N, C-alpha and C positions, 0 to 999 in steps of 0.2 A: 533397491530402496527398501527398507524396513517397513513392515505392514503396521503402521500406527495409526491411531485416530487423530483427527486435525480440527481445530476451529479456525474458520476463516471469516472475518467480518466483513461485512459490504460484499456478498458474493452473489448478488441478484442480477448484476449485469458488468459489462466491461472487463476490466483485469481481474476483479475479484472472481466473475463467473469463470473465466478462464482458468484460473488457478484451481477451482473446484472442480472443473470438469477434467483437469490434469491429474488431480489426486484421486479422483473416482477412477481413472483410467489406469492409474498406477496400482490400485488396489487399496488406496487408503479411504477408511471410514472418514466422512465429513458431516460436521454441523457448521451451517453458515447461518447468518442473520442480516436483518436490515431494518429500517424504520417503519417499512411498510408491509403489507400482506404478502404471504409466500407467492413467488412468481409462478404463473399457471405452467409455464415450461421448464419449471425445475425438476431434475431428474428425481424420480419417486425415491432412489436409495440415499438422498440427501436430507438430512434432518434440518428443519428450519426453525428459528425463532425470531419473533417480532420483537424488537429490542432496541434501545439507543445507547451505545457505547459510552455517550458521554456523561450517562448516570452511573454512579457508583454500584447501585443496587441492581441495576440491568447488567453491567459487566459480570458481577458475581453469579448472577442467575445465569447467565449464558454458559459459563465454565461449569456451573453445577448441573445444569441440563445435559451438557456434552458428556459430563461424566456418568449420568445416570443412563444415557443411551450406550456408551461405548466403554465405560470404565476409566482407565488411566488415558489422559490426553497428553499425547507426546508432541504435538505440533501446535503452534499458535501462528497465524499470519494476520497480521494488522493491516488491513487494506481499506476499510471504512474512511471515507473521505469526502469533504466538501471544498468547492474553490469558490472563490470571490473575486471580482475584478474591481478593486478599490484601492486607492491610495491611503495612507496614514490620514491625511487631513480630511478625507469623506468616510473614512470607517466608523461606523456608529458603535456604541456600547453592545447592541444586539448583534451585529456583525461580528464584534470580536468574540461574544459568547459562542455563536454558531461555530465559527472556523476552528477557534482554538479548542472549543468544547468537543467536537469529533476529532479532529486531526491530532491535537496534542493531549488533551485529558483523556480522550477516549482510547488513544494507544496507551497512555499510562495505566488506565483503568483496568484494560485486558491484561496487560503484562502483570499487574499487581495481583489480580485474581488468579491467573494461571501459575504464577511462580510459587504460590503458596504449598502446591503439590510437586511441580517440576523440580523444586530445591531437593526433594526427596527422592522422586523417581526418574528425573532426568528429562530433558525435552530439548526442543529447538523453537526459537522464535525467529520470525522474520518480519520486520517492519517495511511497510512500503512507503518509502519517502519520495524524493523528486529532485530532478536536477534544479528546480526552483528554490531548492533550501541551500544551494551552492552559488549559483548565479541567479540574480533576481530577475524574474519577469516583471516588466513595467505594469504599474496600477495592480498589483497583487500582494501588497506589502504583508498583510497578516497571513496569507496563505504560505508566502515564502518563508515567513518566520515560523509558522507551525511545522513546515518540514525540516526546518534546522533543527528545531527542537526533537523530532522523531531521529534524525541521525545522531545527535548528542546523546539522547536516551539509549539508543541501540548500544553505543561504546559503552556507557555506564553498566548497563545489565550484563554484557559480557564479561567486564572486569569484575563486577560484584559477585555474580552468581555462577561463575565458572568453577569447576570444570564439568558441574552436573547440567548446566544450560549453556547452550550455544545460542548466540543471538547476533543476527546480522540484518542488514537493510538493502534494499534494492531501490536505486533512483532512476525511476523511469524519466525518458524525455518526453516528446510529444508523440502519445500513444493515439490510435484512431478509435476514440470512444467519444460519446457525448460531450465530454468536458472539452475537448479540442474543438469540437464544432461550435460550441457555445462561445469559445475564445475568439474565433474568427469572425464570428457574427458581429462582434463589437467593431470591428475594424471599417473605416470609410469604405474601402473597398475589398470585401472579404476574399474574392478569388485572387485577386493580386496580392494580398497578405499570404493566402496559402501558398501561391506560387513562389513567393519570395522564400518562405519558411523552408520549403522543400528544398529549394537551391542551397541553402545553409546546411543541409545534412549530408554528410559524405557519402551515406548509403541512398541518398535521393528519395526517400521514401519515409513515411511516418511510421512509428513502431506498430505492431499488432499485439492485441492482449495476450496472445500466446507467446510472444516473444519474451514477456515478463514471467509468465507462468513457467516456462522453460528454466529460468534461471532460479526461482523458487523451488521447483522440483529438485534441482540439484543441491541447493543450499540445505534442504531438510533431509537429503539422503546421506548415507554413510560415507559417499565419496567426498563429502565435505567435511569430514571429522575433524579435520585440523584448522576449520575456518571459523573464526568468531571475532566480532567487534568490527567488522568491516562494512562498508557501504560500497555497493556496485552499481557504477552507471551503465545503464543501458539507453543510449540516446542517439544512435545511428551516426555518430561522431559529431553532433551538433556543437557540444561545448568544447570539443577539441580544435575548433577552427578559428582563426583570427576573425575578428568583425570585418577587416578589408575584403572586399570581393574582388575577384580577378576582374580586370578592365577598368578599375577605378583609380588606378595609380600607375 
């Protein structure tokens, strides 16, 4: 892997933290960000910016700060995201602004800010999408739509900004993070819902943040030099299976 500086949004926990940790282990300098204060357990080698990617000025500030720290930025990973469990009928304007603001506009803002230099110096962008942007999770309408936007934006960036910039997306399935725990908590019987979900995975487990970090590390490396405009699913076989379960027919 080339030793390049990276921006990883939403790197305080979960998938984002795993990506940050993997990059540091691979010798890549990293700046990450979040809407809250710097986490106390964040490695001292990692630069932190408190910012909201949904705001254009904040996105541009994140990129400028990373350039001040490291010079040329060769990697951008758009991981920041929020989840909302509502149908279209129950989604408010405020809900829309929150989810689409962070997941869709935030990804767009960061890509636009980084591309100003990447078009000249080259670079790699990896956007964190979701299987929810391909197959819809129930009662998560705006979240599903926001991730479909991320997938489409990924392809457009690859087409419009190649060959200087490669852009790909990773579509995680159920990853063992706070988001997954929150989703199961909404079920009438959380334990039963979790057991059923596990049974629907060919791997019989949920993913780990490190599983996604491994794919991202490959995508930003020179080993993936001929890969762009693609969306890679990592879901333990969840979306490969028929909804019909053994023993029910």
